[in-house]
C-alpha positions, -999 to 999 in steps of 0.1 A, spaced: 638 619 721 667 595 716 676 590 680 657 620 666 674 652 656 656 685 656 656 701 622 676 733 624 710 725 609 719 737 574 735 704 566 701 687 569 686 711 544 715 706 521 710 668 523 674 671 513 680 697 485 671 685 450 696 688 422 692 696 386 708 679 356 739 701 359 743 693 396 732 727 409 715 727 442 679 738 442 655 742 471 618 734 469 594 757 488 561 739 497 530 750 515 498 730 521 461 740 522 443 713 540 405 711 539 391 692 569 355 683 570 342 690 606 322 660 618 289 677 626 256 659 620 242 690 602 257 716 579 275 748 588 245 772 583 214 749 581 199 718 596 204 697 565 222 663 571 258 657 564 254 619 559 278 605 533 268 581 505 231 589 502 213 595 469 222 627 452 205 660 462 187 644 492 204 666 518 196 701 506 173 728 518 164 764 509 194 777 530 219 755 512 205 766 478 205 803 488 168 808 480 154 843 485 141 849 520 165 825 537 191 833 563 221 813 573 227 806 611 261 794 623 261 759 637 275 762 673 293 728 671 312 740 640 326 770 660 335 746 689 353 722 666 371 750 647 384 765 680 395 731 693 414 724 661 430 758 663 441 753 699 456 719 690 476 735 662 490 762 687 471 789 668 459 822 684 421 822 686 406 855 675 383 872 700 365 887 670 362 872 635 337 874 606 324 855 575 330 868 540 315 859 506 340 845 481 324 849 447 330 827 417 307 811 392 308 774 389 279 748 387 288 732 420 282 764 439 244 768 442 245 805 454 273 816 431 293 824 461 309 805 490 307 817 526 343 816 539 366 838 560 391 862 544 409 889 564 396 880 599 398 842 603 390 824 635 426 814 642 461 825 631 499 820 636 505 785 650 527 755 644 530 717 647 559 694 652 563 668 625 583 636 627 598 629 592 606 592 588 617 577 555 632 543 548 670 543 547 672 579 561 676 594 595 643 603 613 641 640 623 617 664 639 607 696 622 585 725 633 561 736 606 544 770 609 507 773 603 494 806 588 458 803 597 427 782 601 393 794 589 358 781 587 339 778 554 312 758 536 320 731 510 308 732 474 288 704 457 302 677 435 303 676 398 301 643 379 311 644 343 291 618 324 293 601 290 330 594 292 356 583 316 376 614 308 366 650 314 375 661 279 351 635 263 321 640 286 288 648 270 271 663 301 277 670 337 256 661 368 257 681 400 251 667 435 246 694 462 247 669 492 282 682 501 272 719 496 272 737 529 291 709 547 314 726 574 351 728 566 381 740 584 408 751 560 443 749 575 470 769 556 506 761 564 535 785 561 560 777 532 582 757 556 582 724 539 611 714 516 605 679 504 576 657 493 581 635 523 578 664 547 546 675 529 531 639 533 541 637 570 527 671 577 493 662 561 494 629 580 500 647 613 471 671 607 448 642 600 461 624 632 455 655 653 419 660 639 411 624 647 425 626 682 403 656 688 372 638 674 364 669 652 368 649 619 372 613 608 398 624 583 386 599 557 404 609 525 384 584 504 352 601 513 366 636 509 367 644 546 403 655 543 416 671 511 450 687 504 461 713 478 499 718 475 515 751 466 551 745 453 579 764 438 617 760 435 646 784 439 684 782 437 693 778 473 678 790 506 687 826 501 673 831 466 639 848 461 608 826 458 601 811 424 567 811 406 542 792 427 521 763 412 491 747 429 485 709 427 451 694 433 435 659 432 457 640 457 437 614 476 465 598 497 497 608 516 518 588 491 502 607 463 511 640 480 547 629 482 549 617 446 531 648 432 556 671 450 586 651 439 574 651 403 566 688 403 599 698 418 618 680 391 595 694 364 601 730 375 638 725 379 641 711 343 620 740 330 642 766 346 674 749 335 661 747 299 653 784 299 615 778 299 591 798 321 571 783 350 537 798 349 514 804 379 486 778 374 466 750 390 477 715 380 461 681 386 479 650 398 472 621 375 475 590 396 475 566 366 503 584 347 522 596 379 525 631 367 510 666 371 491 683 342 478 718 336 442 725 346 437 763 346 454 796 354 455 804 391 431 830 404 443 856 429 423 869 459 412 899 440 394 877 414 371 864 441 358 899 451 356 891 488 333 912 510 318 907 545 287 885 544 257 908 553 236 879 566 260 867 593 270 887 623 305 888 638 318 858 657 329 864 693 349 839 714 352 849 750 383 839 772 360 817 793 346 799 762 381 794 747 396 781 779 366 758 785 372 742 751 410 740 758 403 720 790 385 694 769 415 687 746 431 653 749 469 647 751 480 651 714 501 627 693 534 646 695 531 650 733 524 612 736 554 604 714 577 625 736 563 610 768 566 574 755 602 579 746 613 599 776 593 583 804 586 548 792 619 543 773 603 532 740 620 536 707 610 564 683 595 537 660 573 521 687 562 555 700 552 565 665 532 533 657 514 533 691 503 570 688 491 568 652 455 561 664 441 575 697 424 542 704 456 522 701 475 546 724 447 544 750 447 506 748 485 506 753 484 530 782 456 511 800 477 479 799 508 497 812 486 513 840 475 478 849 512 471 859 527 455 828 561 464 814 558 492 787 582 476 762 566 442 764 531 456 760 543 477 730 557 446 713 524 427 717 502 457 707 522 467 676 528 431 666 502 403 670 474 424 682 477 451 655 479 424 629 447 407 641 428 440 643 439 451 608 432 416 593 397 416 608 390 453 602 382 459 639 386 488 662 411 480 690 386 496 714 361 468 705 385 439 710 373 412 734 409 410 747 410 439 771 441 459 782 440 445 817 440 409 803 470 418 781 487 431 813 479 398 830 495 378 802 526 399 801 530 395 839 526 357 836 555 357 811 577 381 832 569 360 863 581 328 847 546 313 848 544 308 810 568 312 781 564 336 751 556 305 730 527 295 753 514 331 752 513 329 714 494 297 716 466 311 738 465 345 721 441 336 693 415 324 718 420 356 739 417 379 708 385 362 698 368 357 732 388 376 758 391 361 793 417 356 819 451 343 805 459 328 839 426 309 840 432 296 804 467 285 813 454 267 844 425 250 826 447 237 798 477 227 820 500 250 801 519 265 831 556 266 830 576 237 845 599 254 869 606 226 894 644 219 892 639 182 901 613 177 874 635 193 847 666 174 859 648 141 855 637 151 819 673 162 810 688 130 823 663 109 803 671 130 772 709 126 775 705 88 781 685 86 748 712 105 728 746 91 739 763 99 705 753 135 706 764 138 742 798 124 733 801 148 703 792 178 726 819 168 751 843 164 722 839 201 713 808 203 692 791 228 715 766 239 689 747 207 698 734 225 728 707 239 706 697 204 696 692 194 732 673 225 740 650 219 711 645 182 722 637 194 758 612 219 746 596 194 723 593 168 751 578 194 775 555 210 749 575 243 753 565 245 790 600 241 805 614 273 821 640 282 794 665 298 818 664 270 844 664 243 816 695 257 800 713 259 833 706 222 842 713 211 806 747 227 805 756 213 840 746 178 829 763 180 795 795 191 810 794 161 833 
């Protein structure tokens, strides 16, 4: 991709390295645990609904609550979505995996254990390509390793009441509607080095999941949650520092800010001779800082053991390849294709591929015969602005891709100007229809008859003799004045290229 550098060079790492107060180069080591809610209608081990926003404790059943005599049964759709997600992240799908019980005692866990996967997850050892773009800095590509993806059930939600702060709450309420909702936990390798890389990685994970249709990735509703593991060390060859986990980040900008704050906090602690302890910290959005929550548990604290109520999970070659065949073209592949085959800029390719629906709209217009760059300009500009302002999905827009292609072809064929296209666009966006038919009905077609334009130019020059004299006396900038007058007189319908040619010819006498 033109303009993008692949992240391999030591100088790039050095450029991104944070420095302490004494100017010493430090390196941050960051890994993300991303919890993606799989978009199934029912929960992972029961038929209870996963609908969001309903009254508390209305989507529970004996299986969710772990009542005696109940047995969990794996939702087949959860397995399908987990495997598809694993394939999209270039992970190796296990032929054999199992579920384990992760035991801890907290009020939001109705069974006092969580069904998860420990030593035999459904998928391991993959990677994704991330495009790291930041204002004022070079955009670059970086491959981020992914350790594993495993399936697990979500816990419930605690609401601390009686105060707007946890410390002052008088009692807690628990809602088990989320308990048992299917999650895919995606664990990255410690390959991230900056807050921006972490935010871009999380954003790309969300983008891939939405492309697949396995999750809506809605962070406000908790459909995608990220925990950051972060440490600092003195240079790339130094041993890893003490790892700290950060929770409670509900946006990509919060991930970036939390990382940047924590990097500097740890550097200052080390340089002051203070220890950095292994703990879980919370990101405080209001104060823009991290604060200590609790000491961090290790795997041994959870006393994992295989779940005796759930059998092993087997994924055959045929099943895996059948699901692979259903995968769409993914964002990174689209970005490369748009840049290499369609000649688009990195920026345009990035914007167009952010949402699958927008990419499909763009491609449909190009397939209808319109120039890719011209279509990209309309889709990322006026059309995207209208869709966002009216909170619409581009897929539901009355103005169809074939109609956009028709409008672009009218401009390129000299039938209408870009100005006329902008005039008819609001009607097209609201109602759809044929741009050519609207142009015809309103008499907005381009004037491209040389004789007609010559007559208008001659009339214009006769009406402005002083300006003509001044132009011929060397004030050539007056050409813009005459062009403006011509366009005003023709309602912007004169063929700009032809009009300029005739105008220059007549002005020069």
